[in-house]
N, C-alpha and C positions, 0 to 999 in steps of 0.2 A: 503492502499498498503503497504510494508519495502522496503524501499531504503537501500544501502550500500554504501558508500564511498572507492573505493579500490584505486585513485588515487590524489592528488592534491597538485598542487604548485602555484605560485603565478600567472600562465595565464593558469593552464591547470586543467581540473576534470574529472573523469572517476569512475563512476556511474552504480551501479547494481540493478535497477530493479527487485522485485522481484514478476513475475506472472503479469507484464504487458504486453502491447498488443504494433501494431503499433495507434492504437487511440490517447493516450497518446502521445506516443514518437515520432510519425512524427507532432503531431500540437506543441509540443516544440521545434522539431527540424527546423521545418518552421519559427512561431514567432521568436526564434533568429537566423537563418539567417536576416531575417531584419533588425537585429543588426551591422552597421557598426563595433564594437567593436567586432566582431565574427570573428575568422578568419578561422574554418573549426566546425562543427557538424556532429555526426552523431550517430547511433549507430548498432548497432551487434546482431545478433539473430543466436540461433545452427536451423541449418537447421535439420529436417520441422519443427520442433515444436518451439516457441519461448519463451520457459522458462528461466526467470532471464534475461534478454539483457542488454547490457551494453552499456551504455550513452555517449557521448564523447565528449566533449566540450573544444577545445584550444583557446583561445583568443588573443587580438594583445596587449597584455601587461596588461588588466582591470583582474579584482577578475573573476574567472570565477562563484563565487558563487552569487553574486551583480549579474553575469549577469541572473543567473537562478532565482531569487527573483525576479525582473525585467520581465521577462518572464513570470511568473505563475500569476504577478498583471495585466498585458497583458491580457493573457489568462481571466482571473476573470472578468476584464471590456469586453470581448469581449461576453463573457456568457450573462453577463447581459444585453450587448446590447441587443444580439440575443433575450433574455428573451423579454425585454420590445417589439419588434418588433414585434415576434410572438404573443403574446398578442393583438397586437394592432392588428395582420391581422385577429385574430379570431371574430376581433364588428363587 
């Protein structure tokens, strides 16, 4: 995965994700929206393809990079939890 930070301020970031799709970006958006420090988050795609979408995050004053790191850690934990529960269900 290649990412490029297009814009960063104290409370906003815009990131281009090369060759990513809804699977990752929608999950990231969903997890971020659960955080009270997030004002808005979304991503834009070029219709009809999903080449290099632009992800946008605006916070209520928090560092957006820290929020992205927190969201990534939460996603990692969710994946671990799923793995454990999936393995248990197979037994």
